[in-house]
C-alpha positions as CSV (number, residue, x, y, z in Angstrom):
1,X,0.0,0.0,0.0
2,X,2.7,2.5,1.0
3,X,4.7,1.6,-2.2
4,X,1.6,2.5,-4.3
5,X,1.3,5.8,-2.6
6,X,5.0,6.5,-3.1
7,X,4.7,5.5,-6.8
8,X,1.7,7.8,-7.3
9,X,3.5,10.6,-5.7
10,X,6.5,10.2,-7.9
11,X,4.4,10.0,-11.0
12,X,2.6,13.2,-10.0
13,X,5.9,14.9,-9.4
14,X,7.2,13.8,-12.8
15,X,4.0,15.1,-14.5
16,X,4.4,18.4,-12.8
17,X,8.0,18.6,-13.8
18,X,7.1,17.8,-17.4
19,X,4.5,20.6,-17.5
20,X,6.9,23.1,-15.9
21,X,9.5,22.2,-18.5
22,X,6.9,22.7,-21.3
23,X,5.8,26.0,-19.8
24,X,9.4,27.2,-19.5
25,X,10.4,26.5,-23.1
26,X,11.1,29.5,-25.2
27,X,8.3,28.8,-27.7
28,X,5.7,28.5,-25.0
29,X,6.9,31.6,-23.1
30,X,6.6,33.5,-26.4
31,X,3.1,32.1,-27.0
32,X,2.0,33.2,-23.5
33,X,3.4,36.7,-23.9
34,X,1.7,37.1,-27.2
35,X,-1.6,35.9,-25.7
36,X,-1.1,38.1,-22.7
37,X,-1.2,35.1,-20.3
38,X,0.5,35.4,-17.0
39,X,3.2,32.7,-17.0
40,X,3.4,32.8,-13.2
41,X,-0.3,32.2,-12.8
42,X,0.0,29.1,-15.0
43,X,3.0,27.9,-13.1
44,X,1.4,28.3,-9.7
45,X,-1.8,26.6,-10.9
46,X,-0.1,23.3,-11.7
47,X,-0.3,21.8,-8.2
48,X,-4.1,22.3,-8.1
49,X,-4.6,20.0,-11.0
50,X,-6.0,16.5,-10.3
51,X,-3.7,13.5,-11.0
52,X,-5.7,12.7,-14.1
53,X,-5.7,16.3,-15.4
54,X,-2.0,16.5,-14.7
55,X,-1.2,13.3,-16.5
56,X,-3.3,14.2,-19.5
57,X,-1.8,17.7,-19.9
58,X,1.7,16.4,-19.3
59,X,1.2,13.8,-22.0
60,X,-0.2,16.3,-24.5
61,X,2.7,18.7,-23.8
62,X,5.2,15.9,-24.2
63,X,3.7,14.8,-27.5
64,X,3.6,18.4,-28.8
65,X,7.3,18.9,-28.0
66,X,8.3,15.7,-29.6
67,X,6.3,16.3,-32.7
68,X,7.7,19.9,-33.0
69,X,11.3,18.6,-32.5
70,X,10.7,16.0,-35.2
71,X,9.3,18.5,-37.6
72,X,5.9,17.0,-37.6
73,X,4.3,20.0,-36.0
74,X,4.6,23.6,-37.2
75,X,5.6,26.4,-34.9
76,X,2.1,27.9,-35.2
77,X,0.5,24.6,-34.2
78,X,2.8,24.3,-31.2
79,X,1.9,27.8,-30.1
80,X,-1.8,27.0,-30.4
81,X,-1.3,23.8,-28.3
82,X,0.8,25.7,-25.8
83,X,-1.9,28.3,-25.3
84,X,-4.6,25.6,-25.0
85,X,-2.6,23.8,-22.3
86,X,-2.0,27.0,-20.4
87,X,-5.7,28.0,-20.6
88,X,-6.8,24.6,-19.3
89,X,-4.4,24.8,-16.4
90,X,-5.7,28.2,-15.4
91,X,-9.4,27.3,-15.9
92,X,-9.1,24.2,-13.8
93,X,-7.2,26.0,-11.1
94,X,-9.9,28.7,-10.9
95,X,-12.6,26.1,-10.5
96,X,-10.7,24.4,-7.7
């Protein structure tokens, strides 16, 4: 039982780290500035996400970064995804 709790805690921490990494990338920072989104607000909202929300957003952010790096995603598409992820983080945090 304790091992499962530790594993879930570690997974949550990894997902938070993945989202923070995504939010700190230069492309996402630029997207947030151009959309007038407060980066600090998004960053501080991450811990309020549920485990499921956190896992889903971290997975989407990771896929977007990989696709962009592989050339399968345009810069504009990455920016749209970045803004969508940030908006979801903030909206969920406000509801919490």
